[in-house]
N, C-alpha and C positions, 0 to 999 in steps of 0.2 A: 276355537277363534275362528272367523270363517272372513278372512279377507277378503275384501272387495275393489279390486281395482277398474279405473277407466281408461280404454286405450280406443278413442273416438268413437264410434261406433259398436267398437266390441270392449264385454264389461267380459274381467277374468273373476273366477270366484274361487281361490284357494285356500283350502282347510287349512291350517295354522297350526298342525298340533302335533310337531314333528319328535317332541320325546316321549308321544304314542304310538307313533308311525302311524298318525292320521286317522287314528282308532274312531269310531262314531259312536257318543253317545247320546243321549235324547236331546240334550241343550245343541250340539252343536246338528241334528237333525232337523230343529225347530228353526235354528240360528240361518242354515243353509237356505233352508226353503224358504225366509223372508228375507234375505240376502237375491236369491232369483225372483220375489217377488217387487221388490226393489229393483231388481235391475232394470228389470221389462218396464216397468212405471216410469222409470226414469227413461227411455227411451231407447236401452238397447235395440241393437238389429241382431247382435249373435254373443254368446257365450260361451266363453272355456273356462272350463272346472276341472282343478288340477288339484295334484297337495303337494308341501312345500317337504325340501329336503327328495330324499331320495327312495320314501313311498310315494303311492299314488294314495291308498287307505288300505289299512291292513284290516278292517272287518270292524264288526261289532266292537267296541267297548265290553268287554266279559266281566268288567268288574260292575259294571251297570244296565249290561244287556237285561237284564231281569224286572229293572225298574217298570213301575206302574207307566202306562204312556210308551214304552222306546217303539215297541213294533208299529204303534199308531204315528207316531212324527217318521218312522223312517220310512214306512208303503207314503202315507200322506207327502214326503217329500222327494219319494221317486216319481209318483206320480205327476206329480209337480212337473219334474223334468219333462216328462214324457208330454204333457198337454201343451206346455210352454208353445206359444207359435211361434217362439225365433229359433233357429236352430243350436243346437247347445256342443258343442266339441270335449268329448275327456282326450286331458291331455294326461296321457297316465306313462308315467315316468319312469315307474316301480312295481312294485309288490299289488294287485286289485285282490285280495284275497275275502271270500265273503261278502259284506255289503260292500267293499268296495268295488267286486265285478258286479253288484245287481247296480251301483252308482254309473258303472261304465255303462253296461246296457240302457241304462234308461234314457243314456244322452242318445243323439242321434248319428256321429260321427267320434271313432278314436281316432290319436295320431299313441303310436306308441314308441318308444323309445325299445334297444333291444333286452334293458334289463326288466323289460314289461311281464307280469304274470301274473296267470289268472286260477282263480282256483275257488270251488264250494265245499269248502271240506264239514259239511254239515253233518255229515254221518257217525265222526270221528268227535262230534261231541254231545251229539244226542237232540241236536236243532232242526227244524227245518224251516225251507223258504214258502213262498206261494204263489201258488200256478201261472201268477201270470211270472213270474222270475224262471219259473221252468219253459214255459212256453217260450218268451223273450229269448232266452239262451238260445232251443235250440233251434229257433229261427232263425238269429245270428249265427251260431257256431255250429252247428249241423246237428244230427243228433249222435253222430259220435263223440265229437267232442263232449258234448251238453253229459253223455253218458258217463263217459270217465271222468268226466267235474263229479257228477250227482254218487255214482254208486260204487268209484274205486276213489274220491276224493283226490283225485290225479291233479296238479298246478301244470297249468298249460303253457308254455313259452309263446311266442308272436308266432313262431313257425307251428305248433300245433293247436292252436288259439285262430288261425289261419282268420276265419270266420267273422272273428271279433274285433280285427286289423286294418283300415281303412288305412291308413300308411304309416311309413317306418320313419323317423328321424329319429338322431342323435339327442337334440334339442327338442324334446316332445310340446315343451308347452312355446317356444317359441314358433315352433312349426305351426300349434296348433293357433294362434294368434294369426299370423300370416294366412293361413285357410279362413278363418271366421271373417277376416277382414275383407277379403276376396265375397262373401258371399253375403259381407251387410251392405254392400253395392248391389244386389241382385234385388226383383221386386218382392218386397215382403207380404203382400196378399197371396200371391206366388208360391213363396219357400210356407207363409201358414197351409194351406193348401194341399201342397204337394204332402207333409210334415202332417196332416192330418189325415191324408188316403193311405200313405203306407201303414202308418200306426193301425187307424181305423178298420181300414176293408181286410188287414191280414188278422186280426181281432175275430172281427163276424162281419163280411160280407153282403149278410143277407140282415143286418140289426135294421128296421128302420130305422131310428135314431142315425147312425150311422151313417147310412143312404142319405138323408135327407141335410145332416150335418155335410157331408162331403158334397153334394149337387148345391147346397148356398156357398160354400167356398168355388166351387167352378164356376158360376155365376158371378160371384164378387168379382171374381180375375176380370172375368171378359166385359163386366161395365165398370170398371177401375180406368180412373184419369192415369193411373200407373202405364196402362194397359196404353193410350193417346199416346207418352211420351219418350215410351218405347218407341213405337212409330215414329215418329217426330225428330228421336236422337237416332232412327235408322236413315232417314232420310238426309239428315242435318252431316250426317258423315261423326257424330261425334257421342263421347258415354252421356248413357242416361244416367238422369237426377230424378228415382224414384224416391217416390214419398207415402207409399203405404196407404195409400187413394183412390 
């Protein structure tokens, strides 16, 4: 089950499967994908992703990981998290193993408790993650930690996986919600452009489609009503009220 909880302009998406340590099966991947789409369509300006109980996500449910459609559902959901135009903050309050690490790195930012642990034990199971996961992990965590996770199947805590940890908080979900609420007050077009530019330019800065998309996002910011609102708010010494236009 995926719980969707509204907190004003922030939507919290919670994997509610504590009996399986929030392990993902095909249905949960599809439900999380759908809940993300519904949150954005409903006007969410930021998303917080977390799990119920003491684990963030213990990985793929090995009872169903071989089911037809599981990998398609998993990677479609991960890529949607990356592509969605609003900030996504993962609140990692406990272990994020396998697909849990993939879920965490698909988010834009990660707030972690001291109990957070990351791992990709694919070589211990004879599985493999896709090249996107390997590249994304290395970009965020660094080559050394990525190799330790992929080649030695090490589980890294918040110190060893420092590149994956943007903030440390005792109550990771509460801290993530507060941070997301701050982001929800910022200019949506600028956030969308910044997210697109960071993600796409790190993938392939020479791809013509990427360059066109980034240029279009840049132009949209400079011709937006929100830019005019930002200037008015500065002159009037008040907080801006951005609407994403």
